[in-house]
Structure formats: C-alpha cells, structure tokens
C-alpha angles and dihedrals in degrees: 000000000000124000112252121210125192133359120291117235095008094122090044091057095046093048091044094054094046099043093037098051104029091093090053089053089055093050092051087052090051090051091050089053093048093049086052091051091050093052103038107025127008113009098191096044090044093051091050091048090047092053090049092049091052091053088050091050091053093047093046090047092056094044094044095052090051090054093046089049090055093051091047091049087056088049090056090051090052090051091052094050090044090056092050091047090050088064093063116117124281111280092053125106125195119202113196122203091006112188109228114184101307100341137079111232113205094227141352117196119201120185146123092292091056146266118311132187111210122202110192125209127185103194119159097202125084113275125211139164118231125174091348094308128112112232127196114205086345092304132104112249119239088261134017112263088198091058091047093050090050093047093050092049089052090051092050089050091049092049093051090046087054090051093049111270126104122195147105124302117197117215116224127188111202128191109211089189093060090228097129103117099207092048095210128024138152114216135160090353094307127112105221120193149141117266088245090064095052100090093045092046091054092047095101132129093218112127107198094153120045119222097258093050091044090056090051094052090047090051092050090050093048090053087050094057 
C-alpha cells in the first residue's frame, strides 16, 4: 500500500465555500445597510432597498449553493482518486492537495517510476479528444484541462527545484467519473485516463528513482506541507 499524505478535496471544499458564498455575504451586508436607511433616514427608500436586497439574497443563495455543490463534487472525485492511488504498491507516496508555489495540486504521486502531478476532473458527460483538444459532451470546456495539467506539473517541478531536487514531473489528467471514452491516451505531453486505469497504469517495473533518492524527495515534500 502507498503512503498517503494530506486530505483529498480539502482545498476544493474551502475554495468552494468561499467563492460560492461570498456574493451572498455582500447581499446580506446590503440588506443591513438598507434596513439602517429605513430606520434612521428614509423609510420608503430603505424599505424598497431592503426588498431588493432580499431578492438579491435569495438569488445569490441559489447561485452560491450550485457553485458550492460543483466544488464539493470535485472534492468527491479527488477522494475517489486518492483512494485508488492509495492502493499503489509499497514504495509509492501520494500527496493530496500539495501546495506547489501558489497553487494547490490535487495529487502528487512519488514512486520508483517517477514523480507525477495528477489533476482530477469529475465530469459526468462523455469526454473525448479531437484534434488535440479535450471535449466534454462534444464541447470545449471553459479552460483547457491539458494546459492546466501541464501548468501544475511545471509548478510542482519548480517547487521541488526550490526545495533542492531537479527532475522530471509527468502531468496526468484523471477522470474520476470514468467518462473518458479512449480510457488511456497520451497527448500534448499529458497522460489522460479514467480513474479505473490508474492502478494498472502505475503497475510498471520501471525504476527511474532509486530508494535513497526517493526518500529524499519524500522528505522534501513533507517539509513543504
């Protein structure tokens, strides 16, 4: 069994709560201000503002809860992937929510076969690759997950270089929903696969990092946590 560090999906939940509900907090503040206007200054204008603020609070609550649910869904996907990675053979280490420079990376896997940065997506629609682009339900997503995976791998490499280790970090894009039609593909320098393929994909006899060097990398990453 691999050694698992950190809690999967922790940052996604924190970020989802903050980004999903901050407009609601602003609406509540606006309601407080309008109530003060109604009491201490202009009753009619204050009542009108209060009613508008209540409508805004309701709308922001609905929108915010949908956004929070989206982040929490992603967190559940990260938990699923972390559980699968945790079943990797002895000698592997899985770092969940690894902070690389200014960004939290879903998972970083360190083992005899190398260092891997894993970006997890939990998309329910069918995922395909056409002309080098990832499509979700036949449409381009709002931002390229391939570019995101490469960027995160670069940040992990920079973080490890800063800590004292220079080496290659392989970007991996994993679909926790297992909706990636080709199952396993390498494109634009990124390994793209379903979560059900993770364990088999790591089942290799390649030894790119010897035990002593592996221990040093793990120690550097633990100190970074």
